Residue, then its C-alpha position, 0 to 999 in steps of 0.5 A: x335391116x335387109x341389104x337391097x339388091x338390084x335385079x340387074x346384079x342377077x344378070x350373070x345368074x340368068x345368063x347362066x340359066x339361059x345357057x343351061x336351057x340352050x344345052x337342055x334343048x340341044x343335049x337333053x341333059x344338064x351337065x352335073x358339073x354345071x349345076x352346083x356353079x349355078x347354085x353357087x352363083x345365085x346364093x352369092x348374089x342375092x340370098x338374104x337380100x331384098x331384090x328390086x326387080x320388075x313385076x306386073x302389078x294390077x293396081x285396080x280391077x280390070x286396068x292394065x297391068x303396070x310393069x314396074x320395079x317392086x321389092x321382094x323380101x327374103x324367104x321366111x320359114x318354109x318359104x322359097x324364092x324363085x327366079x321366074x323364067x316363063x310364065x303364062x296366062x290362065x282364065x282364072x288370072x283374068x277372072x280375079x283381075x276383073x274382080x267379078x263376083x268376089x271381094x276385090x284385093x288390090x294392089x296384087x300381082x297375079x300369075x300362077x302357071x310358071x316355071x323357074x329356078x330357086x334362088x334362095x330358101x328360107x328356114x325349115x326347107x328340106x327338099x329344095x335348094x338353090x338352082x333347083x327347077x320348079x314349077x309353082x302351083x296354086x294349091x299345095x302338098x304339105x305331106x303331113x295332113x290327112x289329105x296328103x297322106x291319103x292316096x285318094x286325095x290331093x286337097x292339102x288341109x294347109x295349102x288348099x287353093x285360097x283365092x282370098x289370101x294375099x299374104x304368106x302363111x308364115x306371118x301374114x304379111x306379103x313378100x312384095x312392096x313398093x315404096x313401103x306399100x305392101x302388094x298382095x300375093x295371088x294363089x300363093x304364086x304371083x308369077x308375074x314378077x321376076x322374082x316371087x316367094x312361095x311356100x315350099x309345098x306349093x313348089x314342084x321340083x322337076x327334071x332340070x333337063x325339061x324346057x321350062x318354056x314348054x313344062x310351065x303350062x303344066x302348073x295349072x289348066x293342062x294338068x287339071x284336064x289331063x288328070x281328069x281323064x287319066x286319074x279320074x275318068x280312066x278310059x280303057x283302050x278303045x273306049x269312047x270319050x265325050x269332052x265338053x268344052x274345047x278350051x285349053x282344059x278341055x283339049x288337055x282332057x282330049x289329050x289324056x284320052x288320046x294317050x289312054x288309047x280311046x278310039x272315039x273321042x267326041x268334042x262337044x262345043x258351041x263354038x264350031x271354030x274349034x273343032x279343027x284345032x281339036x283334031x290335034x288333040x285326038x278328037x275325032x268326032x264333033x257335036x255342036x248342040x246348036x245344031x239339034x233339036x234335042x238335048x245333046x246327051x240324046x244325040x251322043x247316046x244315039x251316036x254311041x248305041x246308048x252312051x259314052x263310056x266316059x265324059x269329062x266336062x270342062x266348061x263349068x255350065x250347069x246344063x253342060x254338067x248334067x248333059x255330060x253325066x246323062x250321056x254316059x252309058x248305063x252300067x259302067x259310064x263314068x262322068x267327070x266334072x272339072x269346070x267350076x259352076x256358078x255358086x247358086x247353080x244346082x245339079x239336077x238329075x233323075x236318081x234312076x240315072x244313078x241307080x242304073x250304075x252311072x257314076x258321077x265324079x268331080x276333080x280338084x287339079x286332075x287329082x294330081x299331088x303337086x309335089x309328088x305327081x307333077x314331076x311324073x307329068x313332066x317325065x311324060x313330056x320328056x318321054x314324048x308321051x305328052x305333047x305340050x307345044x300344041x297348047x302354046x299358041x302365042x308368045x309375048x315379052x314380059x313388057x308386053x304382058x297386057x297383050x296376053x290379056x287381050x288375046x285371052x279377052x278375044x277368045x283367041x288361042x289356048x295359052x300365051x307364053x310370057x318370057x320374062x327376060x324378053 
């Protein structure tokens, strides 16, 4: 039987980590002499033991999360237990919490955008060790399947996103429980818990000097939008780019266009109140389809002498998808679809739009391989090429996590940072 350990016993560990985070922000480095001490402290206190800690549990669909004590079992083969320091709320969490359009699975611990520190590792874990700074990711990279070995794909056969799975691959059992009752995982990450267990392939090891309260937002939506532009659309310097949907993902796509040196970044959204904030992300022209009596693709074509060079669709609305494709210039225009449509939607366009050398592409997680590529995205931030602070519009303590849901349901802000130690 496993020994049990209260989360409070890890106070010295958290204090050490917080101290290092302060040094990171101040000195932009982590002294090598301190890193082994953190690792040793974590191993000495908690490795191999069941940890009791706070988690925000969703017991029923659409009901407020309950922050309470749960039990987190040690990691098994190819698994890693992570101390989550910062997490944020994504629309995907809200969608499955509401249980609209899918099979409900409760009780469950949601959360998949986060950053933390490895507490302990299971058998067979080779690339991570206690003390490593990591970003959990909702999709993985086993590095062995045909997708992982391909330079063109990031859709791992083993660890590809699975919204229905509520347990670990190793044995089909959850690592969370309360008084003997299993609590299900979400997207293999479940970051709304002070400690969580994640497959090694779903963790990106990052620069320990990176501030975790900023780079945590790279675990999902921001990387998805950014990569859609940088890795898939690939606009050239001086080109024109249309971004459909100016939420967090769309603005990340705009950020990618800004980084690429696009001269015209056209934001398309039905909500005109988003236009002012979008300027911070490089958007310099705006179109509200409600202001015109013709299809928006025709409006954009007229604005750009035949169409934009690139477009990125980030809403999931099927009509926006069609408009995004039909607004790119013939001969060289490329449209990238990011948003997830309804299951019964059908994409319809005239074949001539393809024959006239327009290209339509899709993307998953911005075509980033989580373990191989995310560390480089973090370095873009560290080198001041990528700005992340402007995506974080709200900040709440873990005990107030339900406020983050309220903010998102009201359509306010972009990302709400949740501080696990507050």
